[in-house]
C-alpha positions as CSV (number, residue, x, y, z in Angstrom):
1,M,105.0,83.1,80.9
2,F,102.6,80.1,79.8
3,L,102.7,77.7,82.7
4,Q,102.3,80.7,85.2
5,R,98.7,81.4,83.1
6,I,96.9,77.8,83.2
7,G,94.2,78.1,85.2
8,N,95.1,81.4,86.8
9,K,92.0,82.8,88.6
10,G,93.7,85.2,90.7
11,I,94.7,84.1,94.2
12,R,91.5,85.6,96.1
13,L,93.0,86.8,99.5
14,G,89.9,87.5,100.8
15,T,88.6,83.7,100.8
16,L,91.7,82.1,100.9
17,F,91.1,80.8,104.7
18,D,87.6,79.1,103.8
19,R,88.6,77.8,100.9
20,A,91.9,76.0,103.3
21,A,89.1,75.6,106.0
22,A,86.5,73.9,103.7
23,R,89.8,71.3,102.8
24,H,91.2,71.1,106.1
25,P,89.0,72.1,108.7
26,A,91.0,71.0,111.8
27,N,94.7,72.0,110.5
28,P,96.0,73.8,113.2
29,V,97.9,77.2,112.9
30,I,100.4,77.8,115.7
31,L,102.0,80.9,117.0
32,D,104.7,82.7,119.1
33,H,102.7,85.0,120.0
34,E,99.2,86.5,121.0
35,L,96.8,88.5,118.0
36,D,96.2,92.2,118.7
37,V,93.0,91.9,117.4
38,A,92.0,88.8,119.3
39,P,94.5,88.1,122.1
40,E,91.4,85.9,123.6
41,R,92.1,83.5,120.8
42,G,95.4,82.6,121.7
43,R,98.4,81.3,120.0
44,R,96.4,78.2,118.6
45,M,93.5,77.9,116.4
46,T,92.3,75.8,113.2
47,L,91.9,77.2,110.1
48,T,88.0,77.0,110.7
49,E,88.9,79.6,113.7
50,V,91.1,81.7,111.6
51,A,88.3,81.8,108.8
52,D,86.1,82.9,111.2
53,L,88.4,85.6,112.4
54,V,89.3,86.9,109.4
55,D,85.3,87.1,108.5
56,D,84.4,88.9,111.5
57,L,87.4,91.6,111.0
58,A,86.2,92.4,107.9
59,S,82.2,92.8,108.9
60,R,84.1,95.4,111.2
61,L,85.7,97.0,108.4
62,W,82.5,97.2,106.6
63,A,80.8,98.4,109.9
64,A,83.7,100.9,109.7
65,N,82.6,102.2,106.1
66,V,85.7,100.7,104.1
67,R,83.9,99.8,100.7
68,P,85.3,97.7,97.5
69,G,87.6,99.5,95.7
70,E,89.0,101.3,98.4
71,R,92.3,101.7,100.0
72,V,93.4,100.3,104.0
73,V,96.7,101.1,104.9
74,V,97.4,98.6,107.9
75,H,100.5,99.6,109.6
76,K,100.8,98.4,113.2
77,T,102.8,96.6,115.9
78,N,104.3,93.6,114.4
79,G,102.5,90.7,114.6
80,F,100.3,88.1,112.4
81,D,97.2,90.1,112.5
82,I,98.7,92.6,110.2
83,T,98.4,89.6,107.6
84,L,94.9,88.7,108.3
85,L,93.7,92.2,108.1
86,A,94.7,92.5,105.0
87,C,92.8,89.4,104.4
88,S,89.9,91.0,106.3
89,A,90.2,94.3,103.9
90,A,90.1,92.0,100.8
91,R,87.4,90.1,101.6
92,I,85.4,93.0,101.2
93,G,86.7,94.2,97.8
94,A,89.1,96.8,99.5
95,V,92.9,97.3,98.8
96,P,94.9,96.3,101.9
97,V,98.2,98.8,101.6
98,L,100.8,97.1,104.3
99,L,103.6,99.3,106.0
100,S,106.1,97.7,108.1
101,P,105.9,98.6,111.7
102,K,109.6,99.4,111.2
103,L,109.5,102.4,109.2
104,D,109.5,105.5,111.0
105,G,106.7,108.0,111.1
106,A,107.7,110.4,108.5
107,T,108.6,107.7,105.9
108,V,104.8,106.3,106.6
109,C,102.9,109.7,106.3
110,E,104.6,110.2,102.5
111,L,103.3,106.5,101.8
112,V,99.8,107.6,103.2
113,R,99.5,110.9,101.5
114,R,101.0,108.4,98.3
115,V,98.3,106.3,98.8
116,D,95.8,109.2,98.6
117,R,93.0,109.4,101.6
118,P,93.5,106.0,102.6
119,H,91.5,104.3,105.7
120,L,94.4,103.8,108.2
121,V,94.5,100.8,110.4
122,T,96.8,101.0,113.4
123,D,97.4,100.5,117.2
124,Q,97.6,103.1,120.2
125,D,101.2,102.7,120.5
126,K,101.9,103.7,116.8
127,L,99.6,106.9,117.1
128,D,101.0,107.7,121.0
129,R,105.1,107.0,120.3
130,H,105.5,106.8,116.5
131,L,103.3,108.9,114.0
132,P,103.1,112.3,114.1
133,A,100.1,114.2,114.2
134,E,99.2,114.8,110.8
135,V,98.4,111.8,109.8
136,F,94.9,112.1,110.6
137,G,94.9,114.6,107.9
138,L,96.2,112.5,105.8
139,A,93.8,109.5,106.4
140,R,90.0,109.3,105.7
141,Q,89.8,107.6,108.9
142,V,92.0,106.1,111.6
143,L,90.8,103.1,113.0
144,V,92.8,100.8,115.9
145,T,93.1,97.3,116.7
146,S,94.1,97.7,120.6
147,G,94.0,100.2,123.6
148,S,92.4,103.8,122.2
149,H,93.3,107.2,120.8
150,E,91.2,110.3,120.5
151,G,89.8,110.7,116.7
152,A,90.3,107.2,116.3
153,V,87.7,104.2,115.9
154,E,88.6,101.5,118.1
155,L,87.8,97.9,116.3
156,A,86.6,96.4,119.3
157,S,84.0,98.4,119.4
158,L,82.7,97.0,116.0
159,A,82.5,93.4,117.5
160,G,79.3,91.5,116.8
161,S,78.9,93.4,113.3
162,P,76.9,91.6,110.9
163,R,78.6,89.3,108.8
164,V,79.1,90.3,105.5
165,T,78.9,88.3,101.9
166,P,82.5,87.8,100.5
167,V,82.7,90.7,97.3
168,T,84.9,89.1,93.9
169,M,87.1,91.6,92.5
170,L,88.3,90.6,89.0
171,P,91.7,88.9,88.7
172,D,93.4,91.9,87.0
173,H,91.9,94.5,90.0
174,P,94.7,95.5,92.4
175,T,94.7,93.0,95.3
176,L,97.6,94.2,97.6
177,V,100.1,96.7,97.9
178,T,103.1,96.0,99.8
179,H,106.4,98.2,99.5
180,T,110.1,98.1,98.3
181,S,112.8,96.9,100.8
182,G,114.0,101.1,100.7
183,T,117.7,100.1,100.9
184,T,118.4,103.4,98.2
185,G,115.5,105.8,99.9
186,T,111.8,105.7,100.3
187,P,110.0,102.7,99.6
188,K,107.9,102.4,96.7
189,L,105.0,100.9,96.8
190,A,103.9,97.8,94.5
191,V,100.8,97.2,93.1
192,H,100.0,93.5,92.8
193,T,96.6,91.8,91.4
194,G,95.4,88.6,92.1
195,R,96.2,87.1,88.6
196,T,100.3,88.3,89.2
197,F,100.2,87.0,92.8
198,Q,98.6,83.8,91.7
199,A,101.6,83.6,89.0
200,R,103.9,83.5,91.7
201,Y,102.5,80.6,93.3
202,R,103.7,78.4,90.9
203,P,107.5,78.1,91.2
204,Q,107.5,78.0,95.0
205,G,104.5,75.8,95.3
206,T,106.3,72.8,94.0
207,V,109.0,72.8,97.0
208,A,106.0,72.5,99.5
209,S,104.6,69.6,97.5
210,L,107.6,67.6,98.4
211,V,106.6,67.4,102.1
212,D,104.4,65.2,103.1
213,R,101.3,66.8,104.3
214,S,101.2,65.8,107.9
215,E,104.2,67.6,108.6
216,P,104.5,71.5,109.5
217,I,105.3,74.2,107.7
218,A,107.4,77.0,109.3
219,I,106.8,80.6,108.2
220,H,109.2,83.2,109.5
221,V,108.6,86.2,106.6
222,S,107.9,89.9,107.5
223,F,104.1,90.0,107.7
224,V,104.0,93.3,105.4
225,H,106.4,91.4,102.8
226,S,104.5,89.5,99.5
227,R,106.3,86.7,100.0
228,M,104.0,86.1,103.1
229,F,100.9,86.2,100.6
230,T,102.7,83.0,98.5
231,A,103.9,80.9,101.1
232,M,100.9,81.5,103.5
233,P,98.6,80.0,100.8
234,I,100.7,77.4,99.7
235,T,100.8,76.1,102.9
236,I,97.4,75.6,103.8
237,L,96.0,75.2,100.9
238,Q,98.1,71.8,100.4
239,G,97.2,70.9,104.0
240,H,100.3,71.3,106.2
241,P,99.9,72.8,109.7
242,M,101.4,76.4,109.4
243,I,104.0,77.7,112.4
244,V,104.0,81.2,111.7
245,L,106.6,82.8,114.0
246,R,107.3,87.2,114.5
247,D,109.9,86.1,116.9
248,D,113.9,84.9,115.5
249,D,115.1,84.9,118.8
250,P,116.8,81.4,118.7
251,E,115.5,80.5,122.0
252,V,111.9,81.0,121.3
253,V,112.5,79.0,118.3
254,A,114.0,76.4,119.6
255,E,110.8,76.0,122.0
256,V,108.7,76.0,119.1
257,F,110.4,73.5,116.9
258,R,110.5,71.1,119.8
259,Q,107.1,71.2,120.4
260,A,105.7,71.0,116.8
261,P,109.0,70.2,114.4
262,P,108.6,71.7,111.1
263,G,109.6,69.6,107.7
264,L,110.2,72.8,105.5
265,I,111.5,76.3,107.2
266,E,110.6,79.5,105.0
267,A,112.6,82.3,106.2
268,H,115.2,85.3,105.6
269,P,118.5,84.4,105.0
270,N,119.5,86.4,107.9
271,T,117.1,84.7,110.1
272,F,119.1,81.6,108.9
273,L,122.5,83.4,109.9
274,R,121.2,83.8,113.4
275,W,119.7,80.0,114.0
276,E,123.1,78.7,113.2
277,V,123.7,78.5,116.8
278,L,120.5,75.9,117.0
279,V,122.7,73.5,115.1
280,D,124.2,72.6,118.5
281,D,121.0,73.1,120.8
282,P,120.5,69.7,122.6
283,R,116.7,70.2,121.6
284,R,117.6,69.5,118.2
285,P,115.0,72.1,117.1
286,L,115.7,71.5,113.3
287,A,116.3,68.0,113.1
288,N,113.1,67.1,111.3
289,V,113.7,69.7,109.1
290,K,113.6,68.3,105.4
291,Y,113.9,71.5,103.3
292,F,115.4,75.0,104.1
293,S,114.1,77.8,102.0
294,S,115.1,81.1,101.5
295,T,113.8,83.7,98.5
296,F,114.8,87.6,99.9
297,D,118.6,88.1,99.5
298,A,121.8,86.7,99.3
299,I,122.6,83.6,101.5
300,H,126.0,82.6,102.9
301,P,127.3,79.5,102.0
302,R,128.5,78.8,105.7
303,T,124.7,79.0,106.9
304,V,123.6,76.8,104.3
305,H,126.0,74.4,105.5
306,L,125.1,74.7,109.1
307,M,121.5,74.5,108.6
308,L,121.8,71.2,106.5
309,T,124.0,70.0,108.9
310,A,121.5,70.2,111.7
311,S,119.0,68.3,110.4
312,R,118.9,64.5,110.7
313,R,116.9,64.0,107.8
314,E,117.8,61.8,104.6
315,S,119.3,64.0,101.8
316,P,118.1,67.6,103.2
317,K,117.8,69.8,101.0
318,F,118.6,74.1,101.0
319,V,116.6,76.1,98.2
320,Q,117.7,79.4,97.6
321,M,115.2,80.9,95.1
322,Y,116.6,84.8,93.7
323,G,113.8,87.0,93.2
324,Q,112.4,90.8,94.0
325,S,109.1,91.6,95.5
326,E,108.3,93.5,92.4
327,V,108.9,90.3,90.3
328,G,108.3,87.3,92.6
329,P,110.8,84.5,92.3
330,I,112.7,84.4,89.3
331,A,115.5,81.7,89.3
332,G,116.1,78.9,92.3
333,R,118.9,76.1,93.1
334,T,119.0,73.8,95.9
335,Y,122.0,72.8,97.9
336,S,122.6,69.5,99.6
337,K,125.2,67.9,102.4
338,K,127.4,67.0,99.9
339,R,127.1,70.4,98.0
340,G,126.8,72.9,100.4
341,A,129.5,75.1,101.7
342,D,132.0,74.9,99.2
343,A,129.6,75.4,96.6
344,D,129.3,78.8,94.9
345,G,127.7,81.3,96.9
346,R,127.1,83.5,94.1
347,C,125.2,81.1,92.1
348,V,121.6,81.7,92.1
349,G,120.2,79.3,89.6
350,S,118.7,78.6,86.8
351,P,115.1,80.3,85.5
352,F,111.6,78.1,86.3
353,P,111.6,76.6,82.8
354,G,107.8,77.7,80.8
355,M,107.6,80.0,83.9
356,T,110.0,82.7,84.2
357,G,113.1,84.0,82.1
358,I,116.6,85.7,82.5
359,R,119.3,87.6,80.7
360,V,121.9,89.6,81.5
361,V,122.2,93.2,79.5
362,S,125.9,94.0,78.3
363,R,127.3,97.6,79.9
364,D,129.5,98.5,78.0
365,G,129.3,96.3,74.7
366,K,131.5,93.8,75.8
367,R,129.9,90.0,76.9
368,P,129.3,90.2,80.8
369,T,131.7,88.2,82.6
370,K,132.5,87.9,86.3
371,S,135.3,91.2,85.8
372,N,132.5,92.9,83.7
373,P,129.2,91.8,85.2
374,G,126.0,92.8,83.3
375,Y,122.4,94.2,84.2
376,I,120.2,91.2,85.6
377,E,116.8,91.7,83.7
378,V,114.3,89.1,84.1
379,R,110.4,88.6,82.9
380,S,107.6,86.5,84.7
381,D,103.8,87.2,85.0
382,G,104.2,87.9,88.6
383,R,105.6,91.4,87.9
384,I,103.5,94.3,89.6
385,V,101.6,96.3,87.0
386,T,103.1,99.9,88.4
387,Y,104.4,101.6,91.5
388,L,101.3,103.5,93.3
389,G,101.8,107.0,92.7
390,E,105.0,106.7,90.6
391,H,104.3,105.1,87.4
392,E,107.4,106.7,85.4
393,R,109.3,104.8,88.2
394,W,107.8,101.5,87.0
395,E,108.2,102.3,83.4
396,K,111.7,102.8,84.0
397,Q,112.6,99.5,85.3
398,A,110.4,98.6,82.5
399,D,111.2,97.2,79.0
400,G,108.3,95.3,77.3
401,E,108.2,92.1,78.7
402,W,111.8,92.4,80.7
403,W,112.3,93.6,84.4
404,R,115.9,95.6,85.3
405,M,116.4,93.8,88.6
406,G,119.2,96.6,89.6
407,D,122.0,94.1,90.2
408,L,124.7,93.2,88.6
409,G,125.7,89.2,87.1
410,Y,126.9,87.0,84.9
411,R,125.6,83.7,82.9
412,T,127.9,80.6,82.8
413,K,127.5,78.9,80.1
414,W,125.5,76.1,81.3
415,G,122.6,79.2,81.9
416,C,123.5,79.5,85.6
417,L,122.8,83.5,87.2
418,H,125.6,84.4,89.2
419,L,124.6,87.5,91.1
420,L,127.8,89.8,92.0
421,D,125.9,92.8,93.3
422,R,123.2,95.3,93.1
423,E,124.3,97.8,91.0
424,V,124.2,100.7,93.5
425,D,127.0,98.9,95.7
426,K,129.2,97.9,93.3
427,I,132.9,99.1,94.1
428,Q,135.4,99.9,91.9
429,G,138.3,97.5,91.7
430,I,136.3,94.6,93.6
431,D,134.5,92.0,91.0
432,S,131.9,91.0,94.3
433,T,131.2,92.5,97.6
434,L,129.1,89.7,98.3
435,E,131.7,86.9,97.2
436,I,134.1,88.5,100.0
437,E,131.7,88.8,102.0
438,D,131.0,85.0,101.8
439,T,134.9,84.3,102.2
440,L,135.1,86.1,105.3
441,F,132.2,84.1,106.8
442,A,133.8,80.6,105.6
443,R,137.4,81.5,107.3
444,L,135.7,83.6,110.5
445,P,132.6,81.3,112.2
446,E,132.7,83.8,115.0
447,L,130.8,86.7,112.5
448,V,127.1,87.1,112.6
449,E,127.2,90.0,110.1
450,V,129.8,91.5,107.5
451,I,128.6,94.4,105.0
452,I,131.3,96.0,103.0
453,V,131.0,99.6,102.1
454,P,132.8,102.4,100.1
455,D,134.2,105.4,102.2
456,D,134.5,108.7,100.7
457,N,137.3,107.9,98.6
458,G,135.9,104.9,97.0
459,T,138.4,102.4,99.3
460,P,136.2,99.3,100.7
461,V,135.5,99.3,104.6
462,P,134.3,96.0,106.5
463,V,131.7,97.0,108.8
464,V,132.0,93.7,111.1
465,C,129.7,91.8,113.8
466,T,131.1,89.2,116.2
467,R,128.3,86.7,118.3
468,D,128.1,88.0,121.2
469,D,129.6,91.0,120.5
470,K,133.2,89.7,121.6
471,P,135.8,92.0,120.4
472,L,137.2,90.7,116.8
473,D,140.4,88.7,116.8
474,L,142.5,90.8,114.6
475,A,145.0,88.3,114.1
476,A,142.4,86.0,112.7
477,W,140.9,88.5,110.7
478,K,144.7,89.7,109.1
479,S,144.7,85.9,108.3
480,A,141.2,85.9,107.0
481,V,141.7,88.7,104.5
482,A,145.0,87.1,102.8
483,G,144.7,86.8,99.0
484,L,141.2,89.1,99.1
485,P,141.5,92.7,97.6
486,A,142.8,95.1,99.7
487,M,140.3,96.9,102.2
488,A,140.4,99.5,105.2
489,E,141.1,98.3,108.5
490,P,137.7,96.9,109.8
491,V,134.8,98.9,111.7
492,Q,133.1,96.6,114.4
493,W,129.4,97.4,115.1
494,K,126.8,95.5,117.1
495,L,124.0,94.2,114.7
496,D,121.2,96.0,116.5
497,D,123.1,99.2,115.4
498,L,122.9,98.0,111.4
499,P,120.0,99.7,109.5
500,Q,117.8,97.0,108.5
501,T,114.8,96.5,106.3
502,A,111.7,94.6,107.1
503,T,113.0,91.6,106.0
504,T,116.1,92.0,107.9
505,K,118.3,93.2,105.0
506,I,121.3,95.6,105.8
507,K,120.6,99.3,103.7
508,R,124.0,99.4,102.7
509,L,123.8,102.9,101.3
510,E,122.4,104.4,104.8
511,L,125.5,102.0,106.4
512,A,128.0,103.9,104.5
513,R,125.8,107.4,105.5
514,L,126.1,106.6,109.3
515,L,129.7,105.1,108.8
516,K,131.1,108.9,107.4
517,A,128.8,110.4,110.1
518,E,130.6,108.8,113.3
519,R,134.3,109.2,111.3
520,T,133.3,112.8,110.7
521,A,132.2,113.0,114.5
522,G,135.5,111.9,115.4
């Protein structure tokens, strides 16, 4: 789209921190953890110090014979150094491929095989406890960020290597490979270029520009997700202090925010759900937040309402964006205290003028409506260029400049897009499982998760999780489901037992499979 193309020179991840440090050298980067690659740096650095660390790590990778155009898989214990290692690889012209720390060893091996003999950056814990030995045969070499392992090169042993001049790759060259959520099977490897990433920057940068530059922006986003590589540049290039969270534990977060109150927070929907308890925290960790922002998945109106209630700022806003790893943000809407909990949670907003487009394609020749939703297709210059090793799968979702999201929905006469369900999650006889889940959240404050999946007969089964795992109040449940479509009796699970993606989305198909196995076992 034309506004995404104006001045688009590519995101240039390798020199990102150099450029930010040149503008705002003393601006802080605040962490809630130490970096495995540099624990001596502590939890607070300036942009100048982070830029130096990225340069240092790039020189070590070069000393390990990583060269321009080669692929570097990063799969290590969770931490912000995953993101910094990606920038370091890009700095010498290599292509970072980021794999979630949550992936199992077999899946990692399959994805490494698909990448075709990459350099693998990991750590001792992953090699000792999670990755099968065959990974050594699939990689060109194995580098460890911490600890040691036979057959692996320690990055620490390469400290002090001569610094290397940054390598500039063309904007349309691959700059980063991330993977999809894997909610429907083995994740796909999404190939981004410098230009497609820069195109994603435009819609999201507008929100951050509304916050005073002196106010920190807090980010709790998967370090391997493409959103990290737009949220981070927006923050540091605009001059905001940056808070990077690995942990979403409310107690940890409350203390970090008490010391450095953020003006804007970017996080996963399920993270905000977990932070509902912070509304009543005496430290008032959310009091200074002017904007809450979430891009990854449907968010429940109850959570939006509680976040806005926790803010003491004048007219705080909750910004919800609809998008996907493959295309970036496509549509957006804002909630306020006046239009929060009672607003339609299925409405995900309108496209960004001049930047993104949306159409809903009929499934049966009839106009898409709430009771007969169609396929949601979108267009954006932020679209990935292929799935690595699976271009035919990319082609199945691409129709010229349009991209099928795998979601079902419809548009109102005002143009607002309503998201009802994923195609694979559609249950016969129910307009929208997401809408029912929204209703149950609003009626039952003790719920921290509810996912509706079908059993073998197609009957909707609600899987519920309660705060502190307290037994579900069945009388309250019976009252809450009044007027809703017929469902099976609720099944209560612990939240930690639900299968989750890197961005904390629940893997619904996997949950349905696990539920079936549990019932089969009696």
